C-alpha positions as a Markdown table, in Angstrom:
| # | Residue | x | y | z |
|---|---|---|---|---|
| 1 | Unk | 60.8 | 81.0 | 68.9 |
| 2 | Unk | 59.2 | 78.6 | 71.5 |
| 3 | Unk | 55.9 | 78.2 | 71.6 |
| 4 | Unk | 53.8 | 77.8 | 74.8 |
| 5 | Unk | 52.3 | 74.7 | 74.8 |
| 6 | Unk | 48.6 | 74.5 | 75.8 |
| 7 | Unk | 45.8 | 71.7 | 76.5 |
| 8 | Unk | 42.2 | 72.8 | 76.4 |
| 9 | Unk | 39.4 | 70.8 | 78.0 |
| 10 | Unk | 35.8 | 71.6 | 77.7 |
| 11 | Unk | 32.5 | 69.1 | 77.3 |
| 12 | Unk | 31.5 | 71.4 | 74.6 |
| 13 | Unk | 32.9 | 70.5 | 71.1 |
| 14 | Unk | 32.2 | 74.1 | 70.0 |
| 15 | Unk | 34.0 | 75.6 | 72.8 |
| 16 | Unk | 36.9 | 73.4 | 72.1 |
| 17 | Unk | 37.0 | 74.4 | 68.8 |
| 18 | Unk | 36.6 | 78.2 | 69.6 |
| 19 | Unk | 39.4 | 78.3 | 72.6 |
| 20 | Unk | 41.9 | 76.1 | 70.3 |
| 21 | Unk | 41.4 | 78.9 | 67.4 |
| 22 | Unk | 41.8 | 81.8 | 69.7 |
| 23 | Unk | 44.9 | 80.1 | 71.0 |
| 24 | Unk | 46.4 | 79.0 | 67.7 |
| 25 | Unk | 45.7 | 82.8 | 66.3 |
| 26 | Unk | 47.7 | 84.1 | 69.3 |
| 27 | Unk | 50.7 | 81.9 | 68.5 |
| 28 | Unk | 50.3 | 79.5 | 71.2 |
| 29 | Unk | 50.5 | 75.6 | 70.5 |
| 30 | Unk | 47.6 | 73.9 | 70.8 |
| 31 | Unk | 48.7 | 70.1 | 71.9 |
| 32 | Unk | 45.9 | 68.4 | 72.6 |
| 33 | Unk | 41.7 | 68.6 | 73.4 |
| 34 | Unk | 39.9 | 66.7 | 76.2 |
| 35 | Unk | 36.7 | 66.3 | 76.6 |
| 36 | Unk | 36.3 | 65.5 | 80.6 |
| 37 | Unk | 38.6 | 66.0 | 83.6 |
| 38 | Unk | 40.0 | 62.4 | 83.6 |
| 39 | Unk | 41.1 | 62.4 | 80.3 |
| 40 | Unk | 42.5 | 66.1 | 80.8 |
| 41 | Unk | 44.4 | 64.8 | 83.7 |
| 42 | Unk | 45.9 | 62.2 | 81.8 |
| 43 | Unk | 46.9 | 64.5 | 78.4 |
| 44 | Unk | 48.6 | 66.8 | 81.3 |
| 45 | Unk | 50.9 | 64.4 | 82.6 |
| 46 | Unk | 51.3 | 62.7 | 79.4 |
| 47 | Unk | 52.0 | 66.0 | 77.5 |
| 48 | Unk | 53.3 | 68.4 | 80.2 |
| 49 | Unk | 51.7 | 71.5 | 78.6 |
| 50 | Unk | 52.8 | 74.9 | 79.7 |
| 51 | Unk | 49.2 | 75.9 | 80.1 |
| 52 | Unk | 46.0 | 73.9 | 80.6 |
| 53 | Unk | 42.6 | 75.7 | 79.9 |
| 54 | Unk | 39.9 | 73.8 | 81.8 |
| 55 | Unk | 36.2 | 74.4 | 81.8 |
| 56 | Unk | 34.6 | 74.2 | 84.9 |
| 57 | Unk | 31.8 | 72.3 | 84.2 |
| 58 | Unk | 33.8 | 68.8 | 82.9 |
| 59 | Unk | 32.0 | 65.4 | 83.3 |
| 60 | Unk | 34.3 | 62.5 | 85.5 |
| 61 | Unk | 36.4 | 65.5 | 87.3 |
| 62 | Unk | 35.4 | 68.8 | 87.2 |
| 63 | Unk | 37.2 | 71.8 | 86.1 |
| 64 | Unk | 38.4 | 72.6 | 89.6 |
| 65 | Unk | 39.2 | 69.2 | 90.7 |
| 66 | Unk | 41.5 | 68.6 | 88.0 |
| 67 | Unk | 42.9 | 72.3 | 88.9 |
| 68 | Unk | 43.7 | 71.3 | 92.1 |
| 69 | Unk | 45.7 | 68.1 | 91.4 |
| 70 | Unk | 47.4 | 70.2 | 88.6 |
| 71 | Unk | 48.5 | 72.6 | 91.2 |
| 72 | Unk | 49.4 | 70.5 | 94.0 |
| 73 | Unk | 51.7 | 68.7 | 91.6 |
| 74 | Unk | 52.8 | 71.8 | 89.7 |
| 75 | Unk | 52.5 | 69.9 | 86.3 |
| 76 | Unk | 51.2 | 73.2 | 84.8 |
| 77 | Unk | 49.6 | 76.5 | 85.1 |
| 78 | Unk | 46.1 | 76.2 | 85.1 |
| 79 | Unk | 43.3 | 78.9 | 83.7 |
| 80 | Unk | 39.6 | 78.0 | 84.4 |
| 81 | Unk | 36.8 | 79.1 | 82.7 |
| 82 | Unk | 33.2 | 79.2 | 84.2 |
| 83 | Unk | 30.0 | 79.5 | 82.1 |
| 84 | Unk | 28.3 | 82.8 | 82.5 |
| 85 | Unk | 24.7 | 81.3 | 83.3 |
| 86 | Unk | 25.9 | 80.3 | 86.7 |
| 87 | Unk | 27.1 | 82.7 | 89.7 |
| 88 | Unk | 28.3 | 80.2 | 91.9 |
| 89 | Unk | 30.4 | 78.7 | 89.7 |
| 90 | Unk | 31.8 | 82.1 | 89.1 |
| 91 | Unk | 32.2 | 83.0 | 92.0 |
| 92 | Unk | 34.4 | 79.7 | 93.0 |
| 93 | Unk | 36.7 | 79.9 | 90.0 |
| 94 | Unk | 37.2 | 83.7 | 90.7 |
| 95 | Unk | 38.6 | 83.2 | 93.9 |
| 96 | Unk | 40.5 | 80.0 | 92.8 |
| 97 | Unk | 42.1 | 82.1 | 90.2 |
| 98 | Unk | 42.9 | 84.4 | 92.8 |
| 99 | Unk | 44.2 | 82.0 | 95.3 |
| 100 | Unk | 46.7 | 80.6 | 92.2 |
| 101 | Unk | 47.5 | 84.4 | 91.2 |
| 102 | Unk | 48.4 | 85.1 | 94.5 |
| 103 | Unk | 50.1 | 81.7 | 95.4 |
| 104 | Unk | 52.3 | 82.4 | 92.0 |
| 105 | Unk | 53.2 | 85.7 | 92.9 |
| 106 | Unk | 54.3 | 84.7 | 96.2 |
| 107 | Unk | 56.4 | 81.8 | 95.2 |
| 108 | Unk | 57.9 | 84.5 | 92.5 |
| 109 | Unk | 58.7 | 86.5 | 95.2 |
| 110 | Unk | 60.0 | 83.7 | 97.4 |
| 111 | Unk | 62.7 | 82.6 | 94.2 |
| 112 | Unk | 63.7 | 86.2 | 93.7 |
| 113 | Unk | 64.7 | 86.3 | 97.6 |
| 114 | Unk | 66.3 | 83.2 | 97.0 |
| 115 | Unk | 68.5 | 84.4 | 94.2 |
| 116 | Unk | 69.6 | 87.4 | 95.6 |
| 117 | Unk | 70.9 | 85.4 | 98.4 |
| 118 | Unk | 72.5 | 83.0 | 96.2 |
| 119 | Unk | 74.0 | 85.9 | 94.1 |
| 120 | Unk | 75.1 | 87.3 | 97.6 |
| 121 | Unk | 77.0 | 84.2 | 98.4 |
| 122 | Unk | 78.4 | 83.5 | 95.5 |
| 123 | Unk | 80.0 | 87.3 | 95.2 |
| 124 | Unk | 81.1 | 86.5 | 98.9 |
| 125 | Unk | 82.7 | 83.4 | 97.9 |
| 126 | Unk | 84.2 | 84.9 | 94.6 |
| 127 | Unk | 86.0 | 87.6 | 97.5 |
| 128 | Unk | 87.4 | 84.8 | 99.7 |
| 129 | Unk | 88.8 | 83.1 | 96.6 |
| 130 | Unk | 90.5 | 85.9 | 95.8 |
| 131 | Unk | 91.6 | 86.6 | 98.8 |
| 132 | Unk | 93.0 | 83.2 | 99.3 |
| 133 | Unk | 94.8 | 83.2 | 95.6 |
| 134 | Unk | 96.4 | 86.5 | 97.3 |
| 135 | Unk | 97.7 | 85.1 | 100.6 |
| 136 | Unk | 98.9 | 81.8 | 98.8 |
| 137 | Unk | 101.2 | 84.0 | 96.3 |
| 138 | Unk | 102.2 | 86.6 | 98.7 |
| 139 | Unk | 103.2 | 83.6 | 101.6 |
| 140 | Unk | 103.5 | 81.0 | 99.4 |
| 141 | Unk | 101.3 | 78.9 | 101.0 |
| 142 | Unk | 98.8 | 76.2 | 100.0 |
| 143 | Unk | 95.0 | 77.1 | 99.3 |
| 144 | Unk | 94.1 | 75.0 | 102.4 |
| 145 | Unk | 96.4 | 77.2 | 104.6 |
| 146 | Unk | 95.3 | 80.2 | 103.0 |
| 147 | Unk | 91.7 | 79.1 | 103.8 |
| 148 | Unk | 92.5 | 78.3 | 107.5 |
| 149 | Unk | 94.4 | 82.0 | 107.5 |
| 150 | Unk | 91.1 | 83.7 | 106.5 |
| 151 | Unk | 89.0 | 81.8 | 109.1 |
| 152 | Unk | 91.4 | 82.4 | 111.9 |
| 153 | Unk | 91.9 | 86.5 | 111.2 |
| 154 | Unk | 87.7 | 86.3 | 110.6 |
| 155 | Unk | 87.4 | 84.6 | 113.9 |
| 156 | Unk | 90.1 | 86.5 | 116.3 |
| 157 | Unk | 88.7 | 89.8 | 114.6 |
| 158 | Unk | 85.1 | 88.8 | 114.9 |
| 159 | Unk | 84.0 | 89.7 | 111.4 |
| 160 | Unk | 83.0 | 87.8 | 108.7 |
| 161 | Unk | 85.2 | 86.3 | 105.9 |
| 162 | Unk | 83.8 | 88.2 | 103.4 |
| 163 | Unk | 84.8 | 91.3 | 105.1 |
| 164 | Unk | 88.5 | 90.2 | 105.6 |
| 165 | Unk | 88.7 | 89.0 | 102.0 |
| 166 | Unk | 87.5 | 92.6 | 101.1 |
| 167 | Unk | 90.6 | 94.2 | 103.2 |
| 168 | Unk | 92.9 | 91.7 | 101.8 |
| 169 | Unk | 92.0 | 92.5 | 98.2 |
| 170 | Unk | 92.1 | 96.1 | 98.9 |
| 171 | Unk | 95.7 | 96.1 | 100.5 |
| 172 | Unk | 96.7 | 94.4 | 97.2 |
| 173 | Unk | 95.3 | 97.1 | 95.0 |
């Protein structure tokens, strides 16, 4: 079983221990802790966690600054925690969390679209390869000649090579 590697950064030692205990109890691997933003950033670069939990109010570099650097460099997923006493910080972290969630959703959607395009391209390529094989076998020609023949038919008929390949495969079946 592979564990999610977590790094926790908080200026408050009690919070560090509470967060660490919480994540360990839920099966995460806590690979480190930091008491300030600069140390947290160095630890992220060195240890490469999957997730970093950041207290907003970190010394040296605040959690928001660290989160921005981590996000810009795509180093890890970030969860920013704000103390309940500061409404302004809660609003900022809520906004940042929403922005990160939307960015991640859009990134996933784009990757899924690219994956579907690649799958389609691969399927098309498989059909073309199969049709080339049929042409090579039936006409006793080289692979290069079979490909050129597919290209010529495609251009002459103003149809995609995939459609021509499908027609050749269907006539063979």
